Phi, psi and omega in degrees: 000317183296312176307317182296318181298315181298319178291325183290320181289317176309312184297319178296313181291326179297316182293325175297317179296306182299331181278344187089002175303320170255118180247336185233252181277134177279143181303156188293163174305318181300315183289323185287323174303319178290320178302315183267003182052048177232169179281160182299331182295316178298315181296320181297322179300320176294321179292317178299325175297313180295325175296319182289334176281357183062031175271330177231165178214142176267141174240117188307127180065010179245309182143196181248137187230152171300129181286125180278152178277341180074025183217133176249145176254137168253124180247121178244089190291337182302317188253154179292332174218164184226043181275122175050047181275097188290336178306325189246016183296327180288328174295314183294321178300321177296315182293316179300311181302314181293319183294314185286315185289319191253337192235345183054043178255155173252165183238137174245138187246132180231154183237186177300327180291327177290321180302331183263359182275156186295126173085010185295319182301317180290327179295316177301315183299321186278333192247343182234157177268342182185168187225136166257121186248122169296123199278014160284079205217151181246147178297344177299341184262006189302315181299330180294331182261359192294333183255010182233132177301136183203160172218172179240151183225140179052197180065220191253137183277335194307317186275355192229039183299334179266011180245162176288130184225128182242126182207195178240162180281095185292338188291341182259359187291311176303321179290318175304318181292318178295311185301322184290311183292326179287328179293334181270014176068031179288133178245350176233117184249142182227131170260118181237117179152203186266149177226030191283321190251166178299322174302310180296321179290324175298319181295314182297313181306315179291322176299312183295323180296319181290322179295317179293327174299333178267009177080023181239133173258107189287142176283141181251122168240101181279124173207157184221131184291333175280326189269324189253154174284151179307316184300318179295321178293317176307311182298318177300318178291319182291331181256284186304308183291312177298316183300318180298317181298313182296317184296333180250041185290340176285342180255156171273121182272145170235132178244137178250104175274132189289343177197149178306335185298335181280341187303313180302313184292317181297313181300312185299318179299313181291325177301321183296344181252011181062030173253126186254112177301151186074309180286318184264342175202163180276147179211145174217146186229182178224145173119325187056047184267106185298335180297335176257325184289333181285354179272352185227158177213135349287138179302140177287154167299140183227145179275115180283112180266016168061047178300318180298315180295323177297319178299316183292321180294322180301314179299309183302320183277332175299316181295327171299317181294313181301326178273004177067029178279152178280130172250117188287327186258129174282328184236128181240117185246121170275157188257115177296154174215150182283127179249121177265139182249146180295142180277000000 
């Protein structure tokens, strides 16, 4: 009878751990003995069984805790693969820094192809303690994440209103770009980059409004790093962008690059026309991504959207979720700022 009770309690506690009901510290022996109406010896047998299964671990003078797997997943659902994606390296750097320095955890990265593979939900449940999900994400994946603590970072807010979401304040980026270019006495403004997403269009609309308040109607050169070939982007910069700058040489031109990823191709194209960015026209970019800015000289001023800090904040808040702590804000927005680089 006692043996049966010990096995029954073990199974109940195992299910609580696997379901996430216990995420951090396990209630004390005294509390659990009282809950199950057994003596502490029987309860300790159950805990010993769970410890042998490596589901829990004892910490001297602290208590008994759910044993962590020591691994967090980053899921980037938008792309079929995530190999060497420099656009998001600063985000990844922030995540890894926080995991390694404060938690001694490792990171696994998954893409859209992984999400659609057979048995992926069980793989996540068995191998990771929690997930950080880039929020270019579809509700069709909701079941995959249902058994794993998770939050969302960057991307679109629309489909995930009931989830913890960490991003930057997109509404001020266009204004920061316009204010900088206008402060540099720019009289001819050009927007060079993507208009594909709601985030891009919001930035441009605010930039355009600020420009028009100053009596300037900005020229738009639409291109997209995902949609267009590098050769096509180079040619747009070599022809349309360069021609516009030359045509308005009596005016000071200001160029707003929608992202740093465009800067290497743009600089190369303009150099081929003997046009020197920063020296011959004003320029501002977005992301403050050293992986791209280190490829050009002089680096343009860039609006830092705090990707590194977003990564660290995502880990910090994910561990709060994993530990069943209350998070008062559903949405956490970091504030972008303009960063000037030495010429």
